[in-house]
C-alpha positions in Angstrom: -20.0 -22.3 3.2 -18.7 -19.5 2.1 -16.7 -16.5 3.7 -13.9 -13.8 3.8 -10.3 -14.5 4.9 -9.8 -12.1 7.6 -5.9 -13.5 8.3 -3.8 -15.9 7.1 -0.3 -17.6 8.1 0.6 -19.7 5.9 -1.1 -22.8 4.8 -4.1 -21.9 7.7 -6.1 -18.8 7.6 -9.0 -17.6 9.2 -12.2 -17.2 7.7 -15.5 -15.2 8.8 -19.0 -16.4 8.3 -21.7 -15.2 9.0 -20.2 -13.9 12.1 -18.5 -17.3 13.0 -14.9 -17.5 12.2 -13.1 -21.0 11.1 -10.0 -21.9 11.8 -9.3 -23.2 8.1 -6.7 -25.4 6.1 -6.3 -25.6 2.5 -6.2 -28.4 0.8 -3.0 -29.6 -1.3 -4.3 -28.8 -4.8 -5.1 -25.1 -3.9 -1.8 -24.6 -1.9 0.2 -25.9 -5.3 -1.6 -24.9 -8.5 1.0 -23.2 -10.1 1.3 -20.1 -8.2 3.8 -17.5 -8.6 3.2 -16.1 -5.0 4.0 -17.1 -2.0 1.4 -17.1 -0.4 -1.8 -18.8 -2.5 -4.7 -17.0 -0.1 -4.6 -13.5 0.6 -6.9 -11.2 3.3 -9.8 -10.8 1.9 -10.1 -13.3 -0.2 -13.7 -15.1 -0.7 -13.7 -18.9 -0.4 -15.8 -21.8 0.1 -14.9 -23.6 2.5 -16.6 -27.4 3.6 -16.7 -28.7 7.2 -15.1 -32.1 7.1 -16.5 -34.7 9.3 -13.4 -34.5 12.1 -15.1 -31.1 12.8 -11.6 -29.5 10.7 -12.7 -26.8 8.0 -11.3 -27.0 4.6 -11.2 -24.2 1.9 -11.9 -26.0 -1.3 -12.6 -22.7 -3.7 -10.8 -19.0 -3.6 -13.2 -17.3 -6.1 -11.4 -14.6 -8.6 -9.8 -11.8 -6.8 -11.6 -8.0 -8.3 -7.7 -6.7 -7.4 -5.3 -6.6 -5.4 -1.9 -5.0 -3.9 1.3 -6.8 -4.4 5.2 -6.6 -3.8 8.4 -8.5 -4.8 9.2 -11.3 -2.1 12.2 -9.9 0.3 14.0 -12.9 -0.6 15.8 -14.2 -3.9 13.0 -15.7 -5.1 11.6 -14.2 -8.5 7.8 -15.1 -6.0 5.6 -12.4 -5.0 3.4 -11.9 -1.9 -0.2 -10.5 -1.9 -0.8 -8.4 0.7 -4.4 -7.7 0.4 -7.3 -8.1 -2.0 -10.6 -7.6 -2.9 -9.8 -3.3 -2.2 -12.3 -0.8 -2.2 -9.4 1.4 -1.3 -5.2 1.7 -0.5 -4.1 3.9 2.2 -0.2 4.3 2.8 0.7 6.1 6.1 3.2 8.1 5.7 6.3 10.1 8.0 8.8 12.0 7.5 10.3 11.2 10.8 11.0 8.4 13.0 11.2 6.9 10.5 11.6 8.6 6.9 9.7 7.6 4.2 11.3 8.2 0.9 9.3 9.9 -2.4 10.2 6.4 -3.8 8.6 4.1 -1.3 5.4 6.6 -2.0 5.6 6.6 -5.9 6.0 2.8 -5.8 3.0 2.0 -3.6 0.6 4.5 -6.0 2.2 2.9 -8.8 1.0 -0.6 -7.6 -2.2 0.7 -6.7 -2.7 2.1 -10.2 -1.9 -1.1 -12.0 -4.6 -2.6 -10.0 -7.0 0.3 -10.2 -7.4 0.7 -6.6 -8.0 4.5 -5.5 -5.2 5.2 -2.9 -4.5 7.9 -0.4 -1.6 9.4 1.7 -1.8 10.0 5.6 0.5 11.7 6.8 1.6 11.0 10.7 3.7 11.9 13.5 2.7 15.9 12.1 3.3 16.7 15.9 7.1 15.7 15.3 7.8 17.4 13.2 10.0 20.7 12.8 9.6 24.2 11.7 11.8 23.1 8.3 10.2 19.6 8.3 6.5 21.0 8.6 7.4 23.1 5.0 8.7 20.1 3.5 5.7 17.8 4.6 3.4 21.0 3.0 5.7 21.2 -0.6 5.3 17.0 -0.6 1.5 17.2 -0.1 1.0 19.9 -2.5 2.9 18.0 -5.2 0.8 14.6 -4.3 -2.7 17.1 -4.4 -2.3 18.6 -7.9 -1.8 15.2 -9.6 -4.8 14.2 -8.0 -4.4 12.5 -4.9 -6.2 12.8 -1.7 -3.4 13.6 1.9 -4.3 13.7 5.2 -2.3 15.5 7.9 -2.7 13.6 11.5 -1.3 12.8 15.5 -2.4 9.5 15.1 -2.3 10.7 19.4 -4.8 13.8 18.4 -8.8 11.8 19.3 -9.9 15.3 16.7 -8.1 14.6 13.7 -8.1 10.6 13.8 -11.7 10.9 13.8 -12.2 13.8 11.1 -10.9 10.8 8.8 -13.8 8.5 10.0 -15.7 9.3 6.3 -12.7 8.3 4.7 -13.5 4.4 5.7 -17.0 4.4 6.4 -18.5 1.7 5.0 -14.9 0.7 2.8 -12.8 -2.1 2.9 -9.1 -0.4 3.1 -5.8 -1.7 3.4 -3.3 0.4 5.8 0.3 -0.1 4.7 3.7 1.7 5.3 7.2 1.1 6.7 7.5 -0.3 10.5 7.1 2.4 13.2 4.8 4.9 11.2 1.9 4.3 13.6 0.0 2.3 11.4 -1.9 0.0 14.4 -1.9 3.4 16.7 -4.2 5.3 14.3 -6.4 1.8 13.5 -6.7 1.6 17.1 -7.5 5.1 17.5 -10.1 5.0 14.6 -11.3 1.9 16.0 -10.4 1.9 20.3 -11.8 -1.4 20.5 -9.8 -3.2 18.4 -6.9 -3.3 20.8 -4.0 -3.6 18.2 -0.3 -4.4 19.6 1.9 -1.3 19.1 5.6 -1.2 19.1 7.6 1.0 19.7 10.9 2.9 17.5 14.7 1.9 17.8 16.5 4.9 19.3 19.6 3.7 17.8 18.3 3.6 14.0 14.9 5.6 14.7 13.0 2.3 12.4 10.4 0.4 13.3 9.8 -2.7 14.7 7.5 -5.4 13.2 4.8 -5.6 15.8 1.8 -7.0 12.9 3.5 -10.1 11.9 0.3 -11.0 9.4 -2.3 -8.8 7.8 -5.2 -8.7 9.2 -8.8 -7.5 8.3 -10.9 -5.9 11.1 -14.1 -4.9 11.5 -15.2 -0.6 12.1 -18.0 -0.4 14.1 -19.4 2.9 12.0 -19.4 0.2 8.7 -16.4 -0.8 6.7 -13.5 -3.0 7.5 -9.5 -1.8 7.3 -6.7 -4.5 6.9 -3.7 -3.5 9.1 -0.5 -4.9 7.3 2.9 -5.9 8.6 5.4 -3.3 7.8 6.8 -3.1 4.0 10.5 -2.3 4.6 10.7 -2.4 0.3 8.3 -2.4 -2.3 9.7 -4.0 -5.6 7.4 -3.8 -8.6 5.9 -6.7 -10.0 5.5 -7.6 -13.8 6.2 -3.9 -15.4 8.1 -3.6 -18.4 10.0 0.0 -18.4 7.7 1.3 -21.2 4.8 0.7 -18.9 6.0 2.4 -16.0 4.9 5.8 -17.2 1.1 4.1 -17.3 0.9 4.6 -13.8 2.3 8.4 -13.4 -0.8 10.1 -13.6 0.4 13.3 -15.2 2.6 11.2 -17.9 -0.5 8.9 -18.7 -2.2 12.2 -19.8 0.3 13.4 -21.8 2.6 10.6 -23.8 0.2 10.7 -26.4 1.8 13.6 -27.5 5.3 11.9 -27.9 7.1 11.4 -31.5 7.5 7.7 -30.6 4.6 4.8 -29.6 7.4 3.3 -27.1 8.7 6.5 -25.5 10.1 5.3 -21.9 10.7 9.4 -21.6 14.6 9.4 -20.9 16.0 10.9 -23.9 14.0 10.5 -26.9 13.4 12.9 -29.5 10.0 15.1 -29.2 8.9 13.5 -26.1 6.1 15.9 -24.3 6.8 14.7 -20.9 10.6 16.1 -21.0 9.5 18.6 -22.7 6.1 18.7 -19.8 9.2 18.6 -16.6 11.2 21.7 -18.8 8.5 23.9 -18.5 7.2 23.1 -14.9 3.7 21.6 -16.4 4.8 18.2 -14.8 7.7 18.3 -11.5 11.3 17.1 -11.3 10.6 15.6 -8.5 8.4 13.1 -9.9 9.9 13.0 -13.1 13.4 12.0 -11.3 11.3 9.2 -9.3 9.8 8.6 -12.6 13.9 7.8 -13.6 15.0 6.2 -10.2 11.9 3.4 -11.1 13.0 2.5 -14.4 16.8 2.1 -12.6 15.8 0.7 -10.0 16.7 3.4 -7.7 15.0 5.0 -5.0 14.3 9.1 -4.6 14.4 10.2 -0.4 12.7 13.8 0.5 16.5 14.6 1.3 17.4 15.2 -2.7 13.6 17.8 -2.8 16.0 21.0 -3.7 16.7 19.7 -6.9 19.1 22.4 -9.4 
């Protein structure tokens, strides 16, 4: 039998096959066979499984993944975690308040999506909570990402009309929804598909940060066609298997110009006759994105508070 993994928690997972959901286990060989990720199986994986005589369902094969979104493990090991696989697109829910999403986090997510050739989009949530000053900052940030080719949307998840206007964005596609805890991922998905009734959480008043309510990634079918993978809140997003000279390939505005640099191995920091540095000086590449690029090279993260660059 074959099906798609709709939820996974360690060695067990739930597989949907012909509208029936099976509680499956992984064979030891699949679970241990030289994998570099903390999870050998991920939501979105296509698998083959057998029904054993004892009634247990056992996964015997994981089909090759078309793509996936991956992040570094939060512990000290060098392992990484696959968030979801076989995606048509990835949507990052961004909030500038309660909690704040940094520009560095946004860029790391976009780089990861670019690296695995997954179209990425940004939804700026909680627009109803923004002050006049924050609305102006958000407009500037949206203009920045729109100019380099990323679709951006502004919503309040509690405004049904605004959420319903985004239905066509998700129709007939498999979409990963990601973001920090507390940005309103589950609230947004519930508004998009009210029958799901996914558990939502509260924001800590002490730190203005969200609390985890989604423990494991889970795939949900949409009544109007397609599916959404609601993922646990991501605190940090480290880049995986990426050398410094490769980072620029995943910034569209750098990638389109880098062949004009004098040196093939240019990393666009202080090399002579660097087309990227020249484009920044000429205003063709935003200083904000370039500083974010430098921050990623140095393992740092840019915040929207650093928006005004002298």
